[in-house]
Rosetta silent file (secondary structure, phi, psi, omega in degrees, C-alpha in Angstrom):
SEQUENCE: XXXXXXXXXXXXXXXXXXXXXXXXXXXXXXXXXXXXXXXXXXXXXXXXXXXXXXXXXXXXXXXXXXXXXXXXXXXXXXXXXXXXXXXXXXX
SCORE:     score description
SCORE:     0.000 S_00000001
   1 L     0.000  -43.533 -178.753  122.718  116.929   83.820 S_00000001
   2 H   -65.280  -38.035  179.382  122.082  120.556   82.839 S_00000001
   3 H   -63.814  -40.457  178.672  123.315  119.902   79.283 S_00000001
   4 H   -64.022  -38.870  178.127  120.899  116.968   78.960 S_00000001
   5 H   -65.254  -40.931  178.591  118.061  119.207   80.192 S_00000001
   6 H   -64.446  -40.331  178.741  118.975  121.881   77.626 S_00000001
   7 H   -65.171  -42.057  179.024  118.993  119.308   74.804 S_00000001
   8 H   -64.192  -41.496  178.332  115.601  117.991   75.930 S_00000001
   9 H   -64.164  -44.445  178.901  114.228  121.537   76.069 S_00000001
  10 H   -62.588  -40.582  178.181  115.593  122.332   72.594 S_00000001
  11 H   -62.148  -45.549 -179.702  114.078  119.107   71.242 S_00000001
  12 H   -65.724  -37.712  177.131  110.685  119.951   72.744 S_00000001
  13 H   -64.836  -43.433  179.174  110.799  123.502   71.373 S_00000001
  14 H   -61.599  -46.228  178.291  111.656  122.182   67.918 S_00000001
  15 H   -62.130  -40.701  178.142  108.804  119.658   68.042 S_00000001
  16 H   -61.329  -45.568 -179.497  106.463  122.414   69.256 S_00000001
  17 H   -65.048  -40.326  177.781  107.433  124.724   66.368 S_00000001
  18 H   -65.155  -39.591  178.841  106.980  121.966   63.782 S_00000001
  19 H   -64.686  -40.821  175.923  103.583  121.142   65.295 S_00000001
  20 H   -60.431  -45.474  178.199  102.545  124.809   65.073 S_00000001
  21 H   -58.216  -46.881 -177.215  103.606  124.827   61.413 S_00000001
  22 H   -63.136  -33.355 -176.370  101.652  121.618   60.719 S_00000001
  23 H   -93.639   -4.565 -179.237   98.498  122.983   62.371 S_00000001
  24 L  -129.020  -76.698 -175.495   98.581  126.497   60.912 S_00000001
  25 H   -61.349  -41.139 -179.801  100.764  127.376   57.924 S_00000001
  26 H   -62.099  -35.560  176.355  100.586  123.910   56.434 S_00000001
  27 H   -62.091  -42.206 -178.504   96.795  124.150   56.580 S_00000001
  28 H   -71.128  -37.012 -178.180   96.887  127.410   54.618 S_00000001
  29 H   -76.730  -25.852 -177.366   99.360  126.153   52.020 S_00000001
  30 L    80.345  176.709 -178.089   97.533  122.897   51.431 S_00000001
  31 L   -74.240  100.450 -178.108   99.157  119.574   50.557 S_00000001
  32 L  -120.833   -1.458  179.741  102.172  120.615   48.488 S_00000001
  33 L   -75.933  135.513 -178.148  104.858  118.193   49.689 S_00000001
  34 L   -85.621   -0.287 -179.041  105.948  115.741   47.011 S_00000001
  35 E  -112.052  157.151  170.163  106.861  113.121   49.608 S_00000001
  36 E  -125.815  124.018   -3.949  104.921  110.758   51.826 S_00000001
  37 L   -69.014  164.333 -179.544  105.087  111.291   54.744 S_00000001
  38 L   -59.575  160.971 -178.079  105.201  115.072   54.408 S_00000001
  39 H   -61.237  -36.451  179.924  108.484  116.793   55.258 S_00000001
  40 H   -69.405  -39.175  176.423  107.061  118.191   58.508 S_00000001
  41 H   -68.373  -38.555  176.140  105.855  114.761   59.651 S_00000001
  42 H   -58.474  -43.334  179.548  109.211  113.295   58.578 S_00000001
  43 H   -61.004  -47.262  178.996  110.922  115.927   60.761 S_00000001
  44 H   -59.593  -47.019 -177.869  108.806  115.030   63.792 S_00000001
  45 H   -66.268  -40.793 -178.545  109.395  111.309   63.339 S_00000001
  46 H   -69.884  -36.505  177.631  113.141  111.621   62.727 S_00000001
  47 H   -67.702  -41.439  177.604  113.647  113.879   65.761 S_00000001
  48 H   -63.431  -41.755 -174.671  111.659  111.467   67.939 S_00000001
  49 H   -78.458  -41.401 -171.750  113.563  108.426   66.635 S_00000001
  50 H  -113.497    1.212 -178.250  117.130  109.779   66.383 S_00000001
  51 H    89.196  172.276 -173.126  117.193  112.800   68.710 S_00000001
  52 H   -63.013  -54.663 -175.123  117.432  116.492   67.904 S_00000001
  53 H   -61.555  -55.390 -177.237  120.832  116.678   66.186 S_00000001
  54 H   -68.599  -35.246  177.062  120.569  113.551   64.041 S_00000001
  55 H   -63.667  -40.366  177.950  116.871  114.099   63.372 S_00000001
  56 H   -68.816  -34.996  176.629  117.561  117.602   62.072 S_00000001
  57 H   -63.013  -46.669  178.162  120.382  116.296   59.864 S_00000001
  58 H   -62.825  -40.837  179.370  118.035  113.730   58.308 S_00000001
  59 H   -63.530  -42.806  179.127  115.324  116.377   57.928 S_00000001
  60 H   -61.205  -43.992  178.567  117.750  118.764   56.231 S_00000001
  61 H   -63.415  -35.042  178.359  118.817  116.029   53.788 S_00000001
  62 H   -68.893  -45.004 -178.278  115.152  115.313   53.074 S_00000001
  63 H   -65.062  -34.374  177.040  114.265  118.980   52.478 S_00000001
  64 H   -61.478  -33.414  179.492  117.209  119.339   50.079 S_00000001
  65 H   -75.099  -13.921 -174.341  115.652  116.563   47.958 S_00000001
  66 L   -85.957   89.196  178.371  112.327  118.422   47.832 S_00000001
  67 L  -148.795  166.141 -174.527  112.516  120.311   44.542 S_00000001
  68 L   -60.613  -20.790 -176.685  110.689  120.240   41.181 S_00000001
  69 L   -91.717   -2.912  177.310  113.269  117.940   39.567 S_00000001
  70 L  -100.728  134.238 -176.021  112.884  115.156   42.162 S_00000001
  71 L   -70.145  -17.799 -177.724  109.958  112.782   41.616 S_00000001
  72 L    76.000 -147.873  179.017  109.153  112.510   45.338 S_00000001
  73 E   110.430 -161.675 -177.799  107.182  109.486   46.492 S_00000001
  74 E   -79.649  120.574 -177.742  107.287  107.307   49.588 S_00000001
  75 L  -145.714   78.274 -176.986  110.310  108.176   51.743 S_00000001
  76 L   -76.150  166.108  172.956  109.811  107.175   55.398 S_00000001
  77 L   -63.951  133.892 -177.325  112.186  107.808   58.276 S_00000001
  78 L   -60.741  148.284  177.140  114.715  104.939   58.227 S_00000001
  79 L   -86.662  -15.523 -177.131  114.247  102.051   60.628 S_00000001
  80 L   -86.352  174.247 -178.176  118.021  101.542   60.957 S_00000001
  81 L   -70.542  160.529 -178.977  120.388  103.483   63.216 S_00000001
  82 H   -61.522  -38.430 -179.930  121.562  106.966   62.310 S_00000001
  83 H   -62.466  -39.791  177.807  125.150  105.745   61.829 S_00000001
  84 H   -66.988  -40.089  178.011  123.942  103.179   59.287 S_00000001
  85 H   -62.524  -46.669 -179.323  121.860  105.833   57.521 S_00000001
  86 H   -60.643  -40.194  177.852  124.824  108.202   57.411 S_00000001
  87 H   -64.444  -39.478  179.355  127.018  105.446   55.953 S_00000001
  88 H   -68.665  -37.299 -178.117  124.462  104.675   53.257 S_00000001
  89 H   -69.204  -36.815 -177.176  124.065  108.334   52.338 S_00000001
  90 H   -72.282  -22.661 -176.710  127.825  108.898   51.981 S_00000001
  91 L   -71.591    0.000    0.000  128.270  105.962   49.573 S_00000001
């Protein structure tokens, strides 16, 4: 029970920090993400949909793609399960 509470607390802290970034630093930097939805919104959605660990893994993979040599574009959080996403990514 305590471990579940700690995971929930960590998830809420992570969501809180991303929200602070979206409402402050992101405002100052302006729209510079090459993806839609933005990487910070993608992070929020993936953590909500797949939980903290899997959501952060998906977010990390998304941020790695965010560089000048990638065209960007529409890249939503997957609708399928994390295991299916992981299988598709490894292929």
